[in-house]
C-alpha positions as CSV (number, residue, x, y, z in Angstrom):
1,Q,-10.9,9.8,-12.6
2,V,-7.7,8.5,-10.5
3,Q,-5.5,6.9,-11.9
4,L,-2.7,5.2,-9.3
5,V,0.4,3.4,-10.6
6,E,2.6,1.0,-8.1
7,S,6.3,0.4,-8.2
8,G,9.4,-0.6,-6.5
9,G,8.2,-4.1,-6.0
10,G,11.5,-7.2,-6.2
11,L,12.8,-9.8,-5.4
12,V,14.2,-10.1,-2.0
13,Q,15.7,-12.4,0.9
14,A,13.6,-12.5,4.1
15,G,15.1,-10.2,6.8
16,G,15.6,-7.6,3.7
17,S,14.3,-4.0,3.2
18,L,11.6,-2.6,0.4
19,R,9.8,0.5,-0.8
20,L,6.6,0.9,-2.7
21,S,5.7,3.8,-4.4
22,C,2.4,4.4,-5.8
23,A,1.9,7.2,-7.8
24,A,-1.8,9.1,-8.5
25,S,-2.8,10.9,-11.1
26,G,-5.1,12.4,-13.1
27,R,-8.3,14.0,-11.2
28,T,-7.3,14.2,-6.9
29,Y,-9.9,15.0,-4.4
30,N,-8.6,17.3,-1.1
31,R,-9.2,15.1,0.9
32,Y,-8.7,11.5,0.5
33,T,-7.3,8.3,2.3
34,M,-5.5,5.3,0.8
35,G,-4.3,2.3,1.5
36,W,-1.8,-0.2,0.9
37,F,-3.5,-4.0,0.2
38,R,-2.0,-7.6,-0.9
39,Q,-2.8,-10.7,-2.6
40,A,-0.8,-14.4,-2.0
41,P,-1.0,-16.6,-3.4
42,G,-4.2,-19.0,-2.6
43,K,-5.4,-16.4,-0.5
44,E,-7.6,-13.4,-0.5
45,R,-7.2,-9.7,-0.7
46,E,-5.9,-8.2,2.7
47,I,-5.2,-4.9,3.6
48,V,-2.0,-4.0,4.8
49,A,-2.1,-0.1,5.6
50,S,-3.6,2.4,5.1
51,I,-3.4,6.4,5.4
52,S,-5.8,10.2,5.6
53,W,-4.4,12.3,3.2
54,I,-4.8,14.9,5.6
55,G,-4.2,14.3,9.5
56,G,-1.9,11.2,8.8
57,T,-4.0,9.1,10.9
58,T,-2.9,6.0,10.1
59,Y,-4.0,1.9,10.6
60,Y,-1.7,-1.1,10.0
61,A,-2.4,-5.5,10.0
62,D,-1.6,-7.1,12.8
63,S,1.0,-9.3,10.5
64,V,3.0,-6.4,9.6
65,K,3.0,-3.7,12.6
66,G,6.2,-3.1,13.5
67,R,7.5,-4.1,10.3
68,F,5.8,-1.9,7.6
69,T,5.4,2.1,6.9
70,I,3.4,3.6,5.1
71,S,3.6,7.0,4.6
72,R,2.7,10.1,1.9
73,D,4.3,13.1,0.2
74,N,1.2,15.3,-0.8
75,A,3.3,17.5,-2.6
76,K,3.7,14.6,-5.3
77,N,0.6,12.5,-5.2
78,T,2.5,9.7,-3.9
79,L,2.2,7.3,-1.3
80,Y,4.7,4.8,0.0
81,L,5.2,1.6,1.8
82,Q,8.6,0.9,3.4
83,M,8.7,-2.9,4.1
84,N,11.5,-3.9,6.9
85,N,12.2,-7.5,8.1
86,L,10.5,-9.3,5.2
87,R,9.2,-12.8,5.2
88,P,8.6,-15.1,2.9
89,E,4.6,-14.5,4.3
90,D,4.8,-11.2,3.1
91,T,5.4,-12.5,-0.6
92,A,2.5,-11.3,-2.6
93,V,0.9,-8.7,-5.2
94,Y,0.9,-4.9,-3.2
95,Y,-1.9,-2.9,-4.6
96,C,-2.0,0.6,-3.5
97,A,-5.9,2.3,-4.0
98,A,-7.6,5.6,-3.0
99,S,-10.6,6.8,-1.0
100,R,-13.0,9.2,-1.2
101,L,-13.9,8.6,2.9
102,A,-11.7,9.9,5.6
103,A,-12.2,6.0,7.5
104,P,-12.7,3.5,4.5
105,S,-13.6,-0.2,5.2
106,S,-11.7,-2.6,2.8
107,S,-14.8,-2.3,0.9
108,E,-14.9,1.9,-0.2
109,Y,-12.0,2.0,-2.0
110,D,-12.8,3.9,-5.7
111,Y,-9.7,3.7,-7.3
112,W,-7.0,0.8,-7.4
113,G,-3.8,1.0,-9.1
114,Q,-2.5,-2.5,-10.9
115,G,-0.8,-4.3,-8.4
116,T,3.2,-4.9,-8.0
117,Q,5.0,-8.1,-7.0
118,V,7.0,-8.4,-4.1
119,T,8.5,-12.0,-3.7
120,V,10.4,-12.9,-0.1
121,S,12.8,-15.8,-0.7
122,S,14.4,-18.0,2.9
């Protein structure tokens, strides 16, 4: 199995920036997709962004386009989410996930981290 550990969350003011990291360990795959999800209080979990491990194809939710950037460091098995111009609506627990599929839906991720809290104050 693959273990995923998120880090980099915290408290920031609106308009600020934050970078989340997701370190993968254990069994890894030659090709897999990684994604960031979030769940805000009283709301359902939603996908924020995803990136293919080979090829670099990315996807962004409309709510974060132009503000967030997903990237990876293959050599270090680490995923990143750069978040700029943060808004109070971005407040949520952010989760890292991995899938063996090239283009998975939100229900097709095989491994999940435990989450990191991001709080944006107004």
